[in-house]
C-alpha positions as CSV (number, residue, x, y, z in Angstrom):
1,M,0.0,0.0,0.0
2,S,2.6,2.4,0.9
3,K,4.6,1.5,-2.2
4,D,1.6,2.3,-4.5
5,M,1.0,5.6,-2.9
6,E,4.6,6.3,-3.2
7,D,4.5,5.5,-7.0
8,N,1.4,7.7,-7.6
9,T,2.8,10.7,-5.7
10,P,4.2,13.2,-8.2
11,H,7.8,14.3,-7.9
12,S,8.2,17.5,-6.1
13,G,10.4,19.1,-8.8
14,A,8.5,17.9,-12.0
15,T,6.6,20.5,-14.2
16,D,4.6,20.2,-17.4
17,A,5.9,23.5,-19.0
18,P,9.5,24.1,-20.0
19,I,11.3,26.7,-17.9
20,D,13.5,29.3,-19.7
21,K,17.1,29.6,-18.7
22,V,18.0,32.7,-16.9
23,D,20.9,34.8,-18.4
24,N,23.0,35.5,-15.4
25,T,25.7,37.4,-17.6
26,F,26.2,41.2,-17.0
27,T,28.4,43.9,-18.6
28,E,31.3,44.7,-16.6
29,P,32.3,48.4,-16.1
30,P,35.2,49.5,-18.4
31,D,38.6,49.4,-17.0
32,M,39.7,52.8,-15.7
33,S,43.2,52.3,-17.1
34,E,41.8,51.9,-20.6
35,L,39.8,55.1,-20.3
36,E,42.8,57.0,-19.2
37,A,44.8,55.6,-22.2
38,L,42.1,56.8,-24.6
39,Q,41.9,60.2,-22.9
40,K,45.7,60.5,-23.3
41,Q,45.6,59.6,-27.0
42,L,42.8,62.2,-27.5
43,E,44.8,64.9,-25.8
44,E,47.9,64.0,-27.9
45,A,45.9,64.2,-31.1
46,K,44.5,67.6,-30.1
47,A,48.0,68.8,-29.4
48,K,49.2,67.6,-32.8
49,A,46.3,69.2,-34.6
50,T,47.0,72.5,-32.9
51,E,50.6,72.3,-33.8
52,H,49.9,71.5,-37.4
53,W,47.4,74.4,-37.6
54,D,50.0,76.8,-36.2
55,T,52.5,75.5,-38.7
56,L,50.0,76.0,-41.6
57,L,49.3,79.6,-40.5
58,R,53.1,80.4,-40.2
59,T,53.7,78.8,-43.7
60,K,50.9,80.8,-45.2
61,A,52.3,84.0,-43.7
62,D,55.8,83.2,-44.9
63,F,54.4,82.6,-48.4
64,E,52.6,85.9,-48.5
65,N,55.7,87.7,-47.5
66,F,57.7,85.8,-50.1
67,K,55.2,86.9,-52.8
68,K,55.5,90.5,-51.7
69,R,59.3,90.4,-51.8
70,A,59.4,88.6,-55.1
71,G,57.0,91.2,-56.6
72,K,59.1,94.0,-55.3
73,E,62.3,92.5,-56.6
74,R,60.8,91.8,-60.0
75,S,59.6,95.4,-60.3
76,E,63.0,96.7,-59.4
77,S,64.7,94.3,-61.8
78,A,62.5,95.5,-64.6
79,R,63.1,99.1,-63.7
80,Y,66.8,98.8,-63.6
81,A,67.3,96.2,-66.3
82,A,69.1,98.7,-68.5
83,L,71.6,99.6,-65.8
84,P,74.5,97.4,-67.1
85,V,74.0,98.6,-70.7
86,L,73.8,102.3,-69.7
87,H,76.9,101.9,-67.5
88,S,78.9,100.7,-70.5
89,M,77.6,103.5,-72.6
90,L,78.8,106.2,-70.3
91,T,82.4,106.0,-71.6
92,V,81.1,106.2,-75.2
93,L,79.1,109.3,-74.2
94,D,82.2,110.9,-72.7
95,N,84.1,110.4,-75.9
96,F,81.3,111.8,-78.0
97,E,81.3,114.9,-75.9
98,M,85.1,115.2,-76.3
99,A,84.7,114.9,-80.1
100,L,82.1,117.6,-80.2
101,A,84.3,119.9,-78.2
102,A,87.1,119.3,-80.7
103,T,84.9,120.6,-83.5
104,D,85.3,124.1,-82.1
105,Q,88.9,124.0,-83.2
106,S,89.8,124.8,-86.8
107,G,92.5,123.5,-89.1
108,E,93.1,120.3,-91.1
109,E,94.9,118.7,-88.2
110,S,91.9,119.1,-86.0
111,M,89.6,117.6,-88.6
112,Q,91.8,114.6,-88.9
113,S,91.9,114.2,-85.1
114,L,88.1,114.4,-85.1
115,K,87.8,111.7,-87.7
116,T,90.1,109.4,-85.8
117,G,88.2,110.1,-82.6
118,I,84.9,109.3,-84.2
119,N,86.2,106.0,-85.6
120,M,87.5,105.1,-82.1
121,I,84.1,105.9,-80.6
122,H,82.3,103.8,-83.2
123,Q,84.5,100.8,-82.4
124,Q,84.1,101.3,-78.7
125,F,80.3,101.5,-79.1
126,K,80.2,98.3,-81.1
127,A,82.4,96.5,-78.6
128,A,80.0,97.6,-75.8
129,L,77.0,96.2,-77.6
130,V,78.8,92.9,-78.4
131,E,79.6,92.7,-74.7
132,H,75.9,92.6,-73.9
133,G,75.1,89.9,-76.5
134,L,74.4,91.9,-79.6
135,E,75.5,90.1,-82.9
136,E,75.7,91.8,-86.2
137,I,74.2,90.2,-89.3
138,D,76.3,90.9,-92.4
139,A,74.3,89.7,-95.5
140,Q,76.6,91.2,-98.2
141,G,77.4,88.4,-100.7
142,Q,75.4,85.8,-98.9
143,E,72.5,83.6,-100.0
144,F,69.1,85.1,-99.2
145,D,67.7,83.8,-95.9
146,P,64.1,84.8,-95.2
147,N,64.7,84.2,-91.5
148,I,67.3,87.0,-91.1
149,H,67.0,88.9,-94.4
150,D,64.4,91.3,-95.7
151,A,64.3,91.6,-99.5
152,V,63.3,95.2,-100.3
153,S,63.7,94.7,-104.1
154,Q,65.1,92.4,-106.8
155,Q,67.6,93.2,-109.5
156,T,68.2,91.3,-112.6
157,S,71.8,89.9,-112.8
158,S,73.5,87.5,-115.2
159,E,76.7,87.4,-113.1
160,H,75.1,86.1,-109.9
161,R,72.7,83.2,-109.4
162,E,69.2,83.9,-108.3
163,G,68.7,84.5,-104.6
164,H,72.2,86.0,-104.2
165,V,72.4,89.2,-102.1
166,L,73.7,91.9,-104.4
167,Q,73.6,94.7,-101.9
168,Q,73.0,95.2,-98.2
169,L,71.1,98.4,-97.5
170,R,71.0,98.1,-93.8
171,K,72.6,95.7,-91.4
172,G,70.6,93.3,-89.2
173,Y,71.1,92.5,-85.6
174,R,70.2,89.8,-83.1
175,L,70.5,89.4,-79.4
176,H,71.9,86.0,-78.6
177,D,69.5,83.7,-80.5
178,R,66.7,86.2,-80.9
179,L,66.3,88.4,-84.0
180,L,66.1,92.1,-83.3
181,R,66.1,93.4,-86.9
182,P,66.5,91.6,-90.2
183,A,69.1,92.9,-92.7
184,S,67.5,94.9,-95.6
185,V,68.9,93.6,-98.9
186,I,68.6,93.7,-102.7
187,V,68.4,90.1,-104.1
188,A,69.5,89.0,-107.6
189,K,67.0,87.4,-110.0
190,A,67.6,85.5,-113.2
191,P,67.2,87.4,-116.5
192,S,64.0,87.0,-118.4
193,K,63.9,84.2,-121.0
194,D,61.3,85.8,-123.3
195,P,62.5,86.3,-126.9
196,V,63.7,89.7,-127.9
197,D,62.2,91.4,-131.0
198,K,64.6,91.6,-133.9
199,P,65.5,95.2,-135.0
200,V,63.9,96.3,-138.3
201,D,66.4,97.0,-141.1
202,E,65.2,100.2,-142.6
203,S,67.7,100.0,-145.5
204,A,66.1,96.9,-147.0
205,D,63.9,97.4,-150.0
206,E,60.4,96.3,-149.0
207,S,58.6,97.7,-152.1
208,I,55.5,95.7,-153.1
209,D,54.1,95.6,-156.6
210,V,50.6,97.1,-156.6
211,P,48.3,96.3,-159.5
212,P,46.8,99.3,-161.4
213,P,43.3,100.2,-160.3
214,T,40.4,99.0,-162.4
215,P,38.1,101.7,-163.8
216,S,34.7,101.7,-162.2
217,N,32.8,102.7,-165.5
218,P,34.6,101.4,-168.6
219,A,33.8,103.1,-171.9
220,E,31.5,101.1,-174.3
221,P,32.8,100.5,-177.9
222,N,31.0,102.3,-180.8
């Protein structure tokens, strides 16, 4: 009897419905040392950003100052670009003034001295120009080159081939490799090949026999 009752008695822990498992896990609070490390990295990043910003501002200011200095130097260079040329021309100017002063003197000897002085000034002036890169273009007797010559006219010539420079009217000049002025020249051209009319011999007898005129109303026979 006791055994049957014991078998029919339900177990104390048995249930018909399933029981959900309880999640006993929980989020642990962050470690304070990790927060301090992140805070330190943030402060370092802010310091670097501030440093880079200051560097950018200083660089911008330096660049603005550089542009101002460069503009001023460029303006002064353009203004005084002719300074070396003018400095070399001063001696030529002095000699010209001395030559003009010599014209006040009279006599053949003074004129000869004036001519010699002018020739010296001319050579000195050319030497000063060459010193600054000026090159003379001498086209006399050369073949015509349209790059450095300016043909102002053509002249028929049987002694020179076509395109030969017969005469140079004005010299040309260039500065280093840049043309300043072409040389003005007269260029030879070949003679015309058209036939020439033969002269008429007036002494030749060119008489032509002309038949007698025919009467317009002949007389009728009786």
